[in-house]
Short mmCIF file of the C-alpha atoms (twelve columns), coordinates in Angstrom:
data_MODEL
# 
_entry.id   MODEL 
# 
loop_
_atom_site.group_PDB 
_atom_site.id 
_atom_site.type_symbol 
_atom_site.label_atom_id 
_atom_site.label_alt_id 
_atom_site.label_comp_id 
_atom_site.label_asym_id 
_atom_site.label_seq_id 
_atom_site.Cartn_x 
_atom_site.Cartn_y 
_atom_site.Cartn_z 
_atom_site.pdbx_PDB_model_num 
ATOM 1   C CA . UNK A 1   3.444   19.754  -30.745 1 
ATOM 2   C CA . UNK A 2   2.325   16.491  -29.328 1 
ATOM 3   C CA . UNK A 3   -0.757  14.781  -30.311 1 
ATOM 4   C CA . UNK A 4   -2.872  12.254  -28.689 1 
ATOM 5   C CA . UNK A 5   -4.425  9.532   -31.127 1 
ATOM 6   C CA . UNK A 6   -7.306  8.606   -28.916 1 
ATOM 7   C CA . UNK A 7   -8.427  12.213  -27.990 1 
ATOM 8   C CA . UNK A 8   -7.542  13.788  -31.223 1 
ATOM 9   C CA . UNK A 9   -5.974  16.748  -29.093 1 
ATOM 10  C CA . UNK A 10  -2.808  18.523  -29.323 1 
ATOM 11  C CA . UNK A 11  -1.109  18.866  -26.051 1 
ATOM 12  C CA . UNK A 12  1.691   21.500  -25.089 1 
ATOM 13  C CA . UNK A 13  4.455   20.807  -22.936 1 
ATOM 14  C CA . UNK A 14  6.713   17.584  -22.426 1 
ATOM 15  C CA . UNK A 15  3.978   15.096  -21.367 1 
ATOM 16  C CA . UNK A 16  4.493   11.347  -22.248 1 
ATOM 17  C CA . UNK A 17  0.949   10.512  -21.832 1 
ATOM 18  C CA . UNK A 18  -2.264  12.239  -22.616 1 
ATOM 19  C CA . UNK A 19  -3.380  14.122  -19.426 1 
ATOM 20  C CA . UNK A 20  -7.144  13.224  -20.324 1 
ATOM 21  C CA . UNK A 21  -6.989  9.585   -21.186 1 
ATOM 22  C CA . UNK A 22  -3.264  8.529   -20.197 1 
ATOM 23  C CA . UNK A 23  -2.660  7.171   -23.822 1 
ATOM 24  C CA . UNK A 24  0.572   7.603   -25.133 1 
ATOM 25  C CA . UNK A 25  1.241   10.680  -27.008 1 
ATOM 26  C CA . UNK A 26  3.437   11.345  -30.291 1 
ATOM 27  C CA . UNK A 27  5.061   14.150  -31.834 1 
ATOM 28  C CA . UNK A 28  7.896   16.744  -30.778 1 
ATOM 29  C CA . UNK A 29  7.555   18.423  -27.398 1 
ATOM 30  C CA . UNK A 30  7.270   22.091  -27.135 1 
ATOM 31  C CA . UNK A 31  7.777   24.489  -24.317 1 
ATOM 32  C CA . UNK A 32  5.127   24.415  -21.650 1 
ATOM 33  C CA . UNK A 33  2.869   27.461  -21.563 1 
ATOM 34  C CA . UNK A 34  2.702   27.046  -17.669 1 
ATOM 35  C CA . UNK A 35  5.080   29.194  -15.523 1 
ATOM 36  C CA . UNK A 36  7.434   27.385  -13.334 1 
ATOM 37  C CA . UNK A 37  5.949   27.386  -9.582  1 
ATOM 38  C CA . UNK A 38  8.794   27.955  -7.038  1 
ATOM 39  C CA . UNK A 39  8.990   25.715  -3.783  1 
ATOM 40  C CA . UNK A 40  6.390   26.441  -1.535  1 
ATOM 41  C CA . UNK A 41  8.346   25.118  1.573   1 
ATOM 42  C CA . UNK A 42  11.509  25.579  3.371   1 
ATOM 43  C CA . UNK A 43  14.333  22.701  3.154   1 
ATOM 44  C CA . UNK A 44  15.556  23.773  6.549   1 
ATOM 45  C CA . UNK A 45  11.959  23.228  8.225   1 
ATOM 46  C CA . UNK A 46  11.720  19.914  6.414   1 
ATOM 47  C CA . UNK A 47  14.855  18.777  7.546   1 
ATOM 48  C CA . UNK A 48  14.375  19.964  11.005  1 
ATOM 49  C CA . UNK A 49  11.111  18.235  11.326  1 
ATOM 50  C CA . UNK A 50  12.769  15.057  10.093  1 
ATOM 51  C CA . UNK A 51  15.604  15.247  12.564  1 
ATOM 52  C CA . UNK A 52  13.287  15.592  15.645  1 
ATOM 53  C CA . UNK A 53  11.087  13.010  14.506  1 
ATOM 54  C CA . UNK A 54  14.279  10.796  14.088  1 
ATOM 55  C CA . UNK A 55  15.495  11.640  17.495  1 
ATOM 56  C CA . UNK A 56  11.947  10.958  19.026  1 
ATOM 57  C CA . UNK A 57  12.043  7.490   16.923  1 
ATOM 58  C CA . UNK A 58  15.276  6.306   18.088  1 
ATOM 59  C CA . UNK A 59  14.659  7.682   21.938  1 
ATOM 60  C CA . UNK A 60  11.568  5.412   21.977  1 
ATOM 61  C CA . UNK A 61  13.027  2.657   20.885  1 
ATOM 62  C CA . UNK A 62  16.037  2.904   23.350  1 
ATOM 63  C CA . UNK A 63  13.259  3.198   26.048  1 
ATOM 64  C CA . UNK A 64  11.641  0.450   24.866  1 
ATOM 65  C CA . UNK A 65  14.738  -1.820  25.018  1 
ATOM 66  C CA . UNK A 66  15.389  -0.683  28.521  1 
ATOM 67  C CA . UNK A 67  11.781  -1.338  29.757  1 
ATOM 68  C CA . UNK A 68  10.867  -4.619  27.846  1 
ATOM 69  C CA . UNK A 69  14.184  -6.272  26.531  1 
ATOM 70  C CA . UNK A 70  17.503  -5.898  28.140  1 
ATOM 71  C CA . UNK A 71  19.143  -8.855  26.645  1 
ATOM 72  C CA . UNK A 72  21.182  -9.575  23.221  1 
ATOM 73  C CA . UNK A 73  17.780  -10.493 21.659  1 
ATOM 74  C CA . UNK A 74  16.676  -6.812  21.442  1 
ATOM 75  C CA . UNK A 75  19.552  -5.904  19.277  1 
ATOM 76  C CA . UNK A 76  17.611  -7.143  16.299  1 
ATOM 77  C CA . UNK A 77  14.665  -4.467  17.456  1 
ATOM 78  C CA . UNK A 78  17.274  -1.772  17.658  1 
ATOM 79  C CA . UNK A 79  18.654  -2.229  14.092  1 
ATOM 80  C CA . UNK A 80  15.394  -2.650  12.606  1 
ATOM 81  C CA . UNK A 81  14.300  0.870   14.201  1 
ATOM 82  C CA . UNK A 82  17.418  2.444   12.559  1 
ATOM 83  C CA . UNK A 83  16.792  0.709   9.323   1 
ATOM 84  C CA . UNK A 84  13.150  2.431   9.667   1 
ATOM 85  C CA . UNK A 85  14.918  5.825   10.315  1 
ATOM 86  C CA . UNK A 86  16.980  5.637   7.340   1 
ATOM 87  C CA . UNK A 87  13.745  4.560   5.548   1 
ATOM 88  C CA . UNK A 88  12.219  8.059   6.569   1 
ATOM 89  C CA . UNK A 89  15.292  10.091  5.611   1 
ATOM 90  C CA . UNK A 90  15.448  8.483   2.197   1 
ATOM 91  C CA . UNK A 91  11.730  9.174   1.708   1 
ATOM 92  C CA . UNK A 92  11.844  12.868  2.512   1 
ATOM 93  C CA . UNK A 93  14.938  13.494  1.119   1 
ATOM 94  C CA . UNK A 94  13.498  11.889  -2.326  1 
ATOM 95  C CA . UNK A 95  10.470  14.445  -1.930  1 
ATOM 96  C CA . UNK A 96  12.647  17.353  -1.410  1 
ATOM 97  C CA . UNK A 97  14.890  16.349  -4.607  1 
ATOM 98  C CA . UNK A 98  12.155  15.259  -6.522  1 
ATOM 99  C CA . UNK A 99  8.628   16.348  -5.720  1 
ATOM 100 C CA . UNK A 100 6.611   14.317  -8.361  1 
ATOM 101 C CA . UNK A 101 5.260   10.652  -7.440  1 
ATOM 102 C CA . UNK A 102 6.957   10.987  -3.966  1 
ATOM 103 C CA . UNK A 103 4.232   8.462   -2.614  1 
ATOM 104 C CA . UNK A 104 4.818   6.224   -5.487  1 
ATOM 105 C CA . UNK A 105 8.331   6.134   -4.754  1 
ATOM 106 C CA . UNK A 106 7.616   5.277   -1.279  1 
ATOM 107 C CA . UNK A 107 5.576   2.301   -1.927  1 
ATOM 108 C CA . UNK A 108 8.377   1.095   -4.161  1 
ATOM 109 C CA . UNK A 109 11.070  1.715   -1.606  1 
ATOM 110 C CA . UNK A 110 8.652   -0.100  1.070   1 
ATOM 111 C CA . UNK A 111 8.252   -3.161  -1.065  1 
ATOM 112 C CA . UNK A 112 11.873  -3.497  -2.073  1 
ATOM 113 C CA . UNK A 113 13.119  -2.950  1.542   1 
ATOM 114 C CA . UNK A 114 10.796  -5.592  2.565   1 
ATOM 115 C CA . UNK A 115 11.825  -8.317  0.097   1 
ATOM 116 C CA . UNK A 116 15.419  -7.536  0.727   1 
ATOM 117 C CA . UNK A 117 14.844  -8.023  4.363   1 
ATOM 118 C CA . UNK A 118 13.094  -11.180 3.940   1 
ATOM 119 C CA . UNK A 119 15.514  -12.510 1.525   1 
ATOM 120 C CA . UNK A 120 18.265  -11.741 3.724   1 
ATOM 121 C CA . UNK A 121 16.626  -13.617 6.710   1 
ATOM 122 C CA . UNK A 122 15.941  -16.440 4.845   1 
ATOM 123 C CA . UNK A 123 19.678  -16.634 3.643   1 
ATOM 124 C CA . UNK A 124 20.796  -16.310 7.171   1 
ATOM 125 C CA . UNK A 125 18.808  -19.076 8.791   1 
ATOM 126 C CA . UNK A 126 15.437  -17.541 9.152   1 
ATOM 127 C CA . UNK A 127 14.712  -16.220 12.834  1 
ATOM 128 C CA . UNK A 128 11.599  -14.446 11.370  1 
ATOM 129 C CA . UNK A 129 13.339  -10.994 12.432  1 
ATOM 130 C CA . UNK A 130 12.456  -9.605  8.929   1 
ATOM 131 C CA . UNK A 131 8.784   -9.905  9.540   1 
ATOM 132 C CA . UNK A 132 8.848   -9.460  13.430  1 
ATOM 133 C CA . UNK A 133 10.750  -6.192  13.305  1 
ATOM 134 C CA . UNK A 134 11.934  -5.088  9.722   1 
ATOM 135 C CA . UNK A 135 8.792   -5.051  7.883   1 
ATOM 136 C CA . UNK A 136 6.688   -3.389  10.472  1 
ATOM 137 C CA . UNK A 137 9.089   -0.682  11.674  1 
ATOM 138 C CA . UNK A 138 10.041  -0.064  7.789   1 
ATOM 139 C CA . UNK A 139 6.049   0.393   7.140   1 
ATOM 140 C CA . UNK A 140 5.458   2.493   10.175  1 
ATOM 141 C CA . UNK A 141 8.229   4.957   9.347   1 
ATOM 142 C CA . UNK A 142 7.356   5.118   5.983   1 
ATOM 143 C CA . UNK A 143 3.856   6.348   6.822   1 
ATOM 144 C CA . UNK A 144 5.317   8.957   9.109   1 
ATOM 145 C CA . UNK A 145 7.505   10.130  6.413   1 
ATOM 146 C CA . UNK A 146 4.770   10.473  3.835   1 
ATOM 147 C CA . UNK A 147 2.781   12.427  6.381   1 
ATOM 148 C CA . UNK A 148 5.789   14.582  6.984   1 
ATOM 149 C CA . UNK A 149 6.379   15.429  3.149   1 
ATOM 150 C CA . UNK A 150 2.722   15.937  2.628   1 
ATOM 151 C CA . UNK A 151 2.137   18.313  5.336   1 
ATOM 152 C CA . UNK A 152 5.203   20.249  5.511   1 
ATOM 153 C CA . UNK A 153 5.878   20.064  1.785   1 
ATOM 154 C CA . UNK A 154 2.093   21.198  0.972   1 
ATOM 155 C CA . UNK A 155 2.089   18.601  -1.835  1 
ATOM 156 C CA . UNK A 156 -1.295  18.751  -3.834  1 
ATOM 157 C CA . UNK A 157 -3.659  16.233  -2.879  1 
ATOM 158 C CA . UNK A 158 -4.078  14.517  -6.057  1 
ATOM 159 C CA . UNK A 159 -0.145  13.745  -6.654  1 
ATOM 160 C CA . UNK A 160 -0.326  11.674  -3.439  1 
ATOM 161 C CA . UNK A 161 -3.594  10.501  -2.119  1 
ATOM 162 C CA . UNK A 162 -3.640  7.282   -4.003  1 
ATOM 163 C CA . UNK A 163 -0.087  5.974   -3.538  1 
ATOM 164 C CA . UNK A 164 -0.319  7.427   0.204   1 
ATOM 165 C CA . UNK A 165 -3.307  5.078   0.652   1 
ATOM 166 C CA . UNK A 166 -1.441  2.234   -0.735  1 
ATOM 167 C CA . UNK A 167 1.534   2.846   1.430   1 
ATOM 168 C CA . UNK A 168 -0.788  2.952   4.575   1 
ATOM 169 C CA . UNK A 169 -2.775  -0.356  3.277   1 
ATOM 170 C CA . UNK A 170 0.905   -1.855  2.947   1 
ATOM 171 C CA . UNK A 171 1.275   -0.883  6.937   1 
ATOM 172 C CA . UNK A 172 -1.783  -3.417  7.515   1 
ATOM 173 C CA . UNK A 173 0.553   -6.378  6.199   1 
ATOM 174 C CA . UNK A 174 2.088   -6.886  9.756   1 
ATOM 175 C CA . UNK A 175 -1.492  -7.549  11.230  1 
ATOM 176 C CA . UNK A 176 -1.573  -10.409 8.638   1 
ATOM 177 C CA . UNK A 177 1.514   -11.705 9.989   1 
ATOM 178 C CA . UNK A 178 0.559   -11.482 13.482  1 
ATOM 179 C CA . UNK A 179 -2.776  -13.236 12.868  1 
ATOM 180 C CA . UNK A 180 -0.804  -16.297 11.165  1 
ATOM 181 C CA . UNK A 181 1.772   -16.392 13.936  1 
ATOM 182 C CA . UNK A 182 4.679   -15.699 11.824  1 
ATOM 183 C CA . UNK A 183 6.565   -13.211 14.206  1 
ATOM 184 C CA . UNK A 184 8.249   -13.733 17.714  1 
ATOM 185 C CA . UNK A 185 7.155   -10.212 19.121  1 
ATOM 186 C CA . UNK A 186 3.825   -8.970  18.674  1 
ATOM 187 C CA . UNK A 187 4.326   -5.388  19.667  1 
ATOM 188 C CA . UNK A 188 5.989   -4.064  16.299  1 
ATOM 189 C CA . UNK A 189 3.302   -5.554  14.184  1 
ATOM 190 C CA . UNK A 190 0.286   -4.091  16.518  1 
ATOM 191 C CA . UNK A 191 1.991   -0.662  16.398  1 
ATOM 192 C CA . UNK A 192 2.470   -0.650  12.772  1 
ATOM 193 C CA . UNK A 193 -1.314  -1.964  12.165  1 
ATOM 194 C CA . UNK A 194 -2.551  0.786   14.867  1 
ATOM 195 C CA . UNK A 195 -0.664  3.392   13.024  1 
ATOM 196 C CA . UNK A 196 -2.027  2.368   9.745   1 
ATOM 197 C CA . UNK A 197 -5.584  2.331   11.189  1 
ATOM 198 C CA . UNK A 198 -5.343  5.658   12.538  1 
ATOM 199 C CA . UNK A 199 -3.815  7.095   9.179   1 
ATOM 200 C CA . UNK A 200 -6.618  5.366   7.389   1 
ATOM 201 C CA . UNK A 201 -9.450  6.830   9.477   1 
ATOM 202 C CA . UNK A 202 -7.976  10.266  9.251   1 
ATOM 203 C CA . UNK A 203 -7.655  10.060  5.513   1 
ATOM 204 C CA . UNK A 204 -11.434 9.231   5.425   1 
ATOM 205 C CA . UNK A 205 -12.555 11.813  7.714   1 
ATOM 206 C CA . UNK A 206 -10.359 14.608  6.141   1 
ATOM 207 C CA . UNK A 207 -9.737  13.622  2.689   1 
ATOM 208 C CA . UNK A 208 -12.575 10.872  1.900   1 
ATOM 209 C CA . UNK A 209 -13.981 13.163  -0.952  1 
ATOM 210 C CA . UNK A 210 -10.527 13.595  -2.560  1 
ATOM 211 C CA . UNK A 211 -9.912  10.022  -2.442  1 
ATOM 212 C CA . UNK A 212 -13.263 9.107   -3.976  1 
ATOM 213 C CA . UNK A 213 -12.636 11.819  -6.491  1 
ATOM 214 C CA . UNK A 214 -9.216  10.383  -7.411  1 
ATOM 215 C CA . UNK A 215 -10.172 6.734   -7.701  1 
ATOM 216 C CA . UNK A 216 -13.089 7.872   -10.046 1 
ATOM 217 C CA . UNK A 217 -10.666 10.003  -12.042 1 
ATOM 218 C CA . UNK A 218 -7.921  7.503   -12.406 1 
ATOM 219 C CA . UNK A 219 -10.076 4.260   -12.832 1 
ATOM 220 C CA . UNK A 220 -12.470 6.346   -15.121 1 
ATOM 221 C CA . UNK A 221 -15.459 5.325   -13.062 1 
# 
């Protein structure tokens, strides 16, 4: 049986860290005394919601192309929308396959995708398409994907609330790009910032107590 040297308690199951103080535990693992919990969601429903959301996002992007940007310059925005849709599918499929730390994986995915796009833009002569289109669209789509997984898959609040909040905070980065004049089109950054602020307000109104509880628990306040 594993044992935490900090708390001096025995721990059943396959924990790698103490559930009380998060310190590293030592000893051999034993089978968990808790029963395996079956899935509480329908994969078919998740994929259906994701498919319809993707169609809506792509349709909105084509409508925006026709109304505001008919020339070749609008192709970059359309490609970035497809990148955002791919991000949504990766986040939700990751959640379906491995439900633990979904929002944490989303943060890593958003940061990695953003850095790759910025580096690609830099290597190809820096036209600012990464900050103008790719980063705001990927951030906004990742927020939508987290909302889909949380609502449709009924993920426990404690498993996602902090990293979901961090994902939303990353969505505010395009507002900084907009304020500093680093973008060539203000609309994607404005939309991403509005989505982030709206979700932050909803989280505060509906999950404010949960957020404060998780912060106090994880930061030992």
